[in-house]
Each structure stands twice: as structure tokens, then as C-alpha cells.
MDTraj code that builds the backbone (N, CA, C; nanometers):
import mdtraj as md
import numpy as np

residues = "PRO SER LEU GLU GLY VAL ARG SER ALA SER ALA THR VAL GLY PRO ARG GLY ILE ASP GLY SER GLY ALA THR LEU PHE VAL ALA LEU ARG GLY GLU ALA PRO GLY PRO PRO ALA ALA VAL LYS ARG ILE SER ASN PRO SER PHE PRO LEU GLU LEU THR LEU SER ALA ASP ASP SER MET MET GLY GLN PRO LEU PRO GLU LYS GLY SER LEU SER ILE HIS LEU ASP GLY ASP GLY ASN ALA SER THR LYS GLU ALA GLY ASP LEU THR ALA ALA VAL GLN ALA PHE SER GLY THR PRO ILE THR VAL ILE LEU GLU ASN ALA ALA GLN".split()
xyz = np.array([
    [0.5329, 1.4483, -0.9989],
    [0.4213, 1.4067, -1.1234],
    [0.3817, 1.3611, -0.9977],
    [0.2511, 1.2407, -1.0565],
    [0.2101, 1.1105, -0.9698],
    [0.2301, 1.0115, -1.0584],
    [0.2022, 0.8839, -0.8832],
    [0.1697, 0.7343, -0.8821],
    [0.0408, 0.7680, -0.9994],
    [0.0238, 0.7085, -1.0779],
    [-0.0893, 0.7558, -1.1303],
    [-0.1137, 0.5078, -1.1206],
    [-0.2761, 0.5041, -1.1753],
    [-0.3931, 0.4092, -1.2011],
    [-0.2504, 0.3075, -1.1287],
    [-0.3014, 0.2998, -0.9602],
    [-0.2802, 0.2053, -0.8746],
    [-0.3643, 0.1402, -0.8723],
    [-0.3883, -0.0204, -0.8395],
    [-0.4415, -0.1138, -0.8579],
    [-0.4890, -0.1976, -0.7207],
    [-0.5552, -0.2549, -0.6223],
    [-0.5186, -0.3675, -0.5462],
    [-0.6253, -0.4561, -0.5604],
    [-0.6696, -0.5275, -0.6373],
    [-0.7508, -0.6686, -0.6132],
    [-0.6805, -0.8146, -0.6067],
    [-0.7960, -0.8750, -0.5021],
    [-0.7494, -0.9878, -0.4279],
    [-0.8881, -0.9938, -0.3769],
    [-0.9149, -1.2119, -0.4580],
    [-1.0865, -1.1891, -0.3819],
    [-1.0833, -1.2957, -0.2252],
    [-0.8724, -1.1825, -0.1660],
    [-0.8353, -1.2469, -0.0085],
    [-0.9250, -1.1830, 0.0610],
    [-1.0175, -1.2021, 0.1876],
    [-1.0737, -1.1297, 0.2359],
    [-0.9863, -1.0823, 0.3588],
    [-0.9662, -1.0071, 0.3436],
    [-0.8767, -0.9088, 0.4717],
    [-0.8013, -0.9549, 0.6082],
    [-0.7343, -0.9789, 0.7275],
    [-0.7417, -0.9822, 0.7904],
    [-0.8385, -0.9422, 0.9298],
    [-0.9133, -1.0138, 0.9939],
    [-0.9609, -0.8897, 1.1254],
    [-0.9139, -0.8769, 1.1965],
    [-0.8392, -0.7616, 1.2992],
    [-0.8823, -0.7360, 1.4195],
    [-0.8323, -0.7915, 1.5163],
    [-0.8486, -0.7986, 1.6181],
    [-0.8800, -0.9089, 1.7563],
    [-0.9885, -0.8244, 1.7894],
    [-1.0726, -0.7289, 1.7810],
    [-1.1593, -0.6471, 1.7783],
    [-1.2485, -0.6401, 1.7242],
    [-1.2578, -0.7445, 1.5651],
    [-1.2916, -0.7617, 1.4931],
    [-1.3494, -0.6770, 1.3666],
    [-1.3092, -0.5314, 1.3571],
    [-1.2573, -0.4483, 1.3239],
    [-1.1820, -0.4956, 1.1617],
    [-1.1873, -0.4065, 1.0682],
    [-1.1899, -0.4769, 0.9721],
    [-1.0560, -0.3703, 0.9456],
    [-0.9606, -0.4918, 0.8228],
    [-0.7941, -0.5087, 0.8365],
    [-0.7820, -0.2839, 0.8271],
    [-0.6232, -0.2551, 0.7841],
    [-0.5590, -0.1400, 0.7107],
    [-0.4865, -0.0982, 0.5623],
    [-0.5401, -0.1493, 0.4912],
    [-0.4021, -0.0871, 0.3744],
    [-0.3114, 0.0268, 0.3529],
    [-0.1688, -0.0387, 0.3637],
    [-0.1029, 0.1040, 0.4185],
    [0.0010, 0.1389, 0.2944],
    [-0.0007, 0.2175, 0.2034],
    [0.0324, 0.1935, 0.0766],
    [0.1887, 0.3011, 0.1075],
    [0.2839, 0.2093, 0.0569],
    [0.4179, 0.3747, 0.1375],
    [0.4712, 0.3912, -0.0572],
    [0.4804, 0.4750, -0.1090],
    [0.6476, 0.5059, -0.1698],
    [0.7452, 0.5541, -0.1147],
    [0.8591, 0.4717, -0.1670],
    [1.0095, 0.5118, -0.1757],
    [1.1206, 0.5568, -0.2805],
    [1.1414, 0.6209, -0.2745],
    [1.2803, 0.6877, -0.3467],
    [1.3664, 0.6287, -0.3716],
    [1.4653, 0.5834, -0.4298],
    [1.6597, 0.5198, -0.4841],
    [1.6272, 0.5638, -0.3510],
    [1.6689, 0.6518, -0.2965],
    [1.7844, 0.6733, -0.1575],
    [1.7047, 0.6421, -0.0612],
    [1.7450, 0.6090, 0.0505],
    [1.7452, 0.5695, 0.1881],
    [1.6108, 0.6675, 0.2584],
    [1.6045, 0.6001, 0.3717],
    [1.4841, 0.7264, 0.4621],
    [1.4261, 0.6891, 0.4510],
    [1.2550, 0.7978, 0.4828],
    [1.1782, 0.7703, 0.5122],
    [1.0447, 0.8068, 0.3243],
    [0.9654, 0.6876, 0.3465],
    [0.8462, 0.7603, 0.2187],
    [0.9037, 0.8403, 0.1724],
    [0.8329, 0.9061, 0.0674],
    [0.7921, 0.9686, 0.0100],
    [0.6284, 1.0601, 0.0377],
    [0.5812, 0.8938, -0.0069],
    [0.4808, 0.9688, -0.0070],
    [0.4107, 0.7981, 0.0483],
    [0.3012, 0.8246, 0.1853],
    [0.1928, 0.6965, 0.1697],
    [0.0541, 0.7140, 0.1964],
    [0.0004, 0.6532, 0.2651],
    [-0.1503, 0.5917, 0.1866],
    [-0.1561, 0.5570, 0.3078],
    [-0.3252, 0.5961, 0.3661],
    [-0.3604, 0.4811, 0.5149],
    [-0.5062, 0.4752, 0.4577],
    [-0.5560, 0.3280, 0.4752],
    [-0.7079, 0.2994, 0.3512],
    [-0.7541, 0.2383, 0.4809],
    [-0.8727, 0.2546, 0.5205],
    [-0.9597, 0.1667, 0.6331],
    [-1.0220, 0.0619, 0.5899],
    [-1.0776, -0.0146, 0.6864],
    [-1.1300, -0.1954, 0.5951],
    [-1.1569, -0.1414, 0.3974],
    [-1.0815, -0.1571, 0.3501],
    [-1.0592, -0.1601, 0.2450],
    [-1.1410, -0.2949, 0.1731],
    [-1.1987, -0.3155, 0.0623],
    [-1.2788, -0.3133, -0.0544],
    [-1.2216, -0.3661, -0.1797],
    [-1.1761, -0.5015, -0.2073],
    [-1.1059, -0.5373, -0.2898],
    [-1.1938, -0.5792, -0.4196],
    [-1.1839, -0.6016, -0.5582],
    [-1.0903, -0.4658, -0.6040],
    [-1.1126, -0.3209, -0.5540],
    [-0.9891, -0.2975, -0.5859],
    [-0.8850, -0.1045, -0.5736],
    [-0.8585, -0.0310, -0.6278],
    [-0.8718, 0.0506, -0.6349],
    [-0.7981, 0.1742, -0.7231],
    [-0.7602, 0.3313, -0.6844],
    [-0.6179, 0.2657, -0.6832],
    [-0.6038, 0.4362, -0.5987],
    [-0.4695, 0.4985, -0.6198],
    [-0.5060, 0.6423, -0.6359],
    [-0.4222, 0.7014, -0.7440],
    [-0.2487, 0.7708, -0.6176],
    [-0.1734, 0.7519, -0.5793],
    [-0.0512, 0.8294, -0.5543],
    [0.0032, 0.9828, -0.5942],
    [-0.0179, 1.0634, -0.4861],
    [0.0201, 1.2499, -0.5959],
    [0.0894, 1.3222, -0.4901],
    [0.0454, 1.4761, -0.4911],
    [0.1193, 1.4920, -0.4378],
    [0.0757, 1.4927, -0.2667],
    [-0.0714, 1.5080, -0.2546],
    [-0.1889, 1.5435, -0.1034],
    [-0.0726, 1.3845, -0.1178],
    [-0.0875, 1.2604, -0.1254],
    [-0.0515, 1.1809, -0.0202],
    [0.1368, 1.1698, 0.0509],
    [0.2178, 1.3042, -0.0810],
    [0.3508, 1.3448, -0.0065],
    [0.3730, 1.3411, 0.1463],
    [0.4568, 1.3075, 0.2707],
    [0.5561, 1.3749, 0.2738],
    [0.5674, 1.4512, 0.3600],
    [0.4959, 1.5602, 0.3865],
    [0.6505, 1.7081, 0.5108],
    [0.6567, 1.7878, 0.3250],
    [0.5881, 1.6977, 0.2441],
    [0.5429, 1.8698, 0.1142],
    [0.6163, 1.8233, 0.0275],
    [0.7715, 1.7080, -0.0184],
    [0.8260, 1.6828, -0.1147],
    [0.7647, 1.5912, -0.2295],
    [0.8489, 1.6135, -0.3345],
    [0.8140, 1.5920, -0.4684],
    [0.7679, 1.4696, -0.4753],
    [0.7227, 1.3412, -0.5108],
    [0.7613, 1.2148, -0.5311],
    [0.8251, 1.2251, -0.6576],
    [0.8876, 1.1050, -0.6200],
    [1.0376, 0.9915, -0.6721],
    [0.9230, 0.9230, -0.7725],
    [1.0200, 1.0179, -0.8805],
    [1.0126, 0.9531, -1.0616],
    [0.9543, 0.8659, -1.0714],
    [1.1172, 0.7053, -1.0442],
    [1.0764, 0.5902, -0.9672],
    [1.1752, 0.5290, -0.8486],
    [1.0573, 0.4357, -0.7914],
    [1.0831, 0.3785, -0.6468],
    [1.0744, 0.2252, -0.5962],
    [1.0279, 0.2182, -0.4670],
    [0.9573, 0.0597, -0.4526],
    [0.8254, 0.1472, -0.4049],
    [0.7166, 0.0528, -0.4233],
    [0.5819, -0.0002, -0.4341],
    [0.5949, -0.0491, -0.2623],
    [0.5638, 0.0110, -0.1492],
    [0.5177, -0.1615, -0.0288],
    [0.3559, -0.1323, -0.0346],
    [0.3769, -0.2178, 0.0275],
    [0.1751, -0.2589, 0.0405],
    [0.1431, -0.4201, 0.1671],
    [0.0296, -0.3105, 0.2227],
    [0.0194, -0.3864, 0.3712],
    [-0.0654, -0.4097, 0.4038],
    [-0.1260, -0.5455, 0.4319],
    [-0.2632, -0.4721, 0.4572],
    [-0.2672, -0.6193, 0.6026],
    [-0.3244, -0.4895, 0.6729],
    [-0.2252, -0.5138, 0.7841],
    [-0.3710, -0.5046, 0.9126],
    [-0.3585, -0.6993, 1.0306],
    [-0.5529, -0.7208, 1.0229],
    [-0.5739, -0.6149, 1.1771],
    [-0.4005, -0.5648, 1.2289],
    [-0.4346, -0.4963, 1.4294],
    [-0.4232, -0.3354, 1.3727],
    [-0.4283, -0.2383, 1.2036],
    [-0.3537, -0.1202, 1.1376],
    [-0.2655, -0.0694, 1.2700],
    [-0.2137, -0.1643, 1.2826],
    [-0.0904, -0.1112, 1.2931],
    [0.0615, -0.1301, 1.2573],
    [0.0860, -0.0753, 1.1071],
    [0.1574, -0.0753, 1.0164],
    [0.3407, -0.1189, 1.1435],
    [0.4028, -0.0604, 1.1910],
    [0.4783, -0.1358, 1.2083],
    [0.4940, -0.3325, 1.2555],
    [0.3250, -0.3658, 1.3326],
    [0.3799, -0.4973, 1.3586],
    [0.3427, -0.5598, 1.2431],
    [0.3568, -0.6315, 1.2529],
    [0.3014, -0.8170, 1.1148],
    [0.2779, -0.9412, 1.2365],
    [0.1469, -0.9654, 1.2292],
    [0.0713, -1.0599, 1.2326],
    [0.0319, -1.1502, 1.1684],
    [0.0323, -1.2974, 1.1248],
    [-0.0022, -1.3981, 1.0652],
    [-0.1850, -1.3451, 1.0386],
    [-0.2050, -1.3932, 0.8833],
    [-0.2902, -1.3043, 0.7667],
    [-0.2529, -1.1925, 0.7200],
    [-0.1222, -1.0934, 0.7955],
    [-0.1694, -0.9444, 0.7516],
    [-0.0869, -1.0028, 0.5808],
    [-0.0901, -0.8748, 0.5144],
    [-0.0403, -0.9404, 0.3111],
    [0.0454, -0.8091, 0.2937],
    [0.1814, -0.8940, 0.2888],
    [0.2739, -0.7946, 0.2106],
    [0.3150, -0.8055, 0.0277],
    [0.3723, -0.6558, -0.0687],
    [0.3192, -0.7087, -0.1322],
    [0.4591, -0.5582, -0.1638],
    [0.5599, -0.5936, -0.2010],
    [0.6428, -0.4452, -0.3205],
    [0.6606, -0.4962, -0.4407],
    [0.7006, -0.3726, -0.4985],
    [0.7188, -0.3544, -0.6602],
    [0.7333, -0.2547, -0.6823],
    [0.8418, -0.2203, -0.8249],
    [0.9259, -0.1262, -0.8991],
    [0.7905, -0.0462, -0.8811],
    [0.8020, 0.0864, -0.9160],
    [0.7585, 0.1930, -0.9615],
    [0.7348, 0.3712, -1.0129],
    [0.7111, 0.3272, -1.1305],
    [0.7799, 0.5109, -1.2095],
    [0.6712, 0.5107, -1.2050],
    [0.6909, 0.6286, -1.1807],
    [0.5901, 0.7770, -1.1605],
    [0.5009, 0.7477, -1.3819],
    [0.3556, 0.7248, -1.3021],
    [0.2616, 0.7976, -1.3997],
    [0.2160, 0.6740, -1.5235],
    [0.2997, 0.4994, -1.4764],
    [0.2812, 0.3817, -1.5086],
    [0.2175, 0.3385, -1.4092],
    [0.1037, 0.2969, -1.5077],
    [-0.0235, 0.2160, -1.3910],
    [0.0228, 0.0684, -1.3529],
    [-0.0291, 0.0735, -1.2486],
    [0.0417, -0.1367, -1.1318],
    [-0.0562, -0.1626, -1.1022],
    [-0.0789, -0.3380, -1.1132],
    [-0.1783, -0.3477, -1.0497],
    [-0.0904, -0.4959, -0.9606],
    [-0.1518, -0.4303, -0.8804],
    [-0.0640, -0.5626, -0.7532],
    [-0.1655, -0.6612, -0.7128],
    [-0.1271, -0.7007, -0.7071],
    [-0.3006, -0.9089, -0.6428],
    [-0.2040, -0.8846, -0.4630],
    [-0.2730, -0.9089, -0.3911],
    [-0.2432, -0.9087, -0.2630],
    [-0.2993, -1.0964, -0.2633],
    [-0.1954, -1.2017, -0.2056],
    [-0.3419, -1.3539, -0.2055],
    [-0.2105, -1.3950, -0.0825],
    [-0.2991, -1.4962, -0.0215],
    [-0.2416, -1.5548, 0.0895],
    [-0.2016, -1.6801, 0.0483],
    [-0.0323, -1.6999, 0.0849],
    [0.0169, -1.7582, -0.0213],
    [-0.0397, -1.9196, 0.0557],
    [-0.0419, -1.9291, 0.1641],
    [-0.0863, -2.0283, 0.1723],
    [-0.1653, -2.0873, 0.1736],
    [-0.3002, -2.0602, 0.0523],
    [-0.3921, -2.0579, 0.0112],
    [-0.3864, -2.1579, -0.0939],
])
top = md.Topology()
chain = top.add_chain()
for i, resn in enumerate(residues, 1):
    res = top.add_residue(resn, chain, resSeq=i)
    for name in ("N", "CA", "C"):
        top.add_atom(name, md.element.get_by_symbol(name[0]), res)
traj = md.Trajectory(xyz[None], top)
């Protein structure tokens, strides 16, 4: 099964790297069991609104995608998913296979 119609929309300009490069959007789908993500997608210099689909092509190690799980989205200024800097934007939602999700990334300080 694929997780279709995942959309991210925001009027917020993404954070910039120290070198002025654009942000990187990381999308990760985790099933209900603990462990690494079942699927991931990395998008450099995203523009919003953005529509994307997670499918078997994004699966980690060829495993099938879970029917339900947690979808996390991280807009990162330095392009390193493991660091959290001021200005990075993050959201997480419950996801169900085949169900469109709209995610709005906003800077809480605005």
C-alpha cells in the first residue's frame, strides 16, 4: 500500500543553511512498532505548497509500508536530519495508508 496525497503547505520561508543554501525537507513514516522508519523521503530546496506521495519506492530495505503509523516532517536549515537548529520546523501526524494528509508547517514565533 502507499501513503498517497501527503501535502505540505506553508507561506513560511524555509530556514537557510549557514552557506545560504536552501533548506531540506525530511519526511519519515514509522509503523506502530518501535524501530527505524519504514519509509523516508528527502527533498532539497522544497517550495511550498508541496504535494508528495510516499510509496514502496521510498521504503527502507524494501519492506512493505505499514497500514498506519506516524508521519514526521522536518524542514531543516543545515540539511542534517539529526540536528535541530533555531528556525527548523517540525510536525508529526498519524497516517493511514491511502488517506490524504495536509500538513501545514508554521513558525510558532510568528
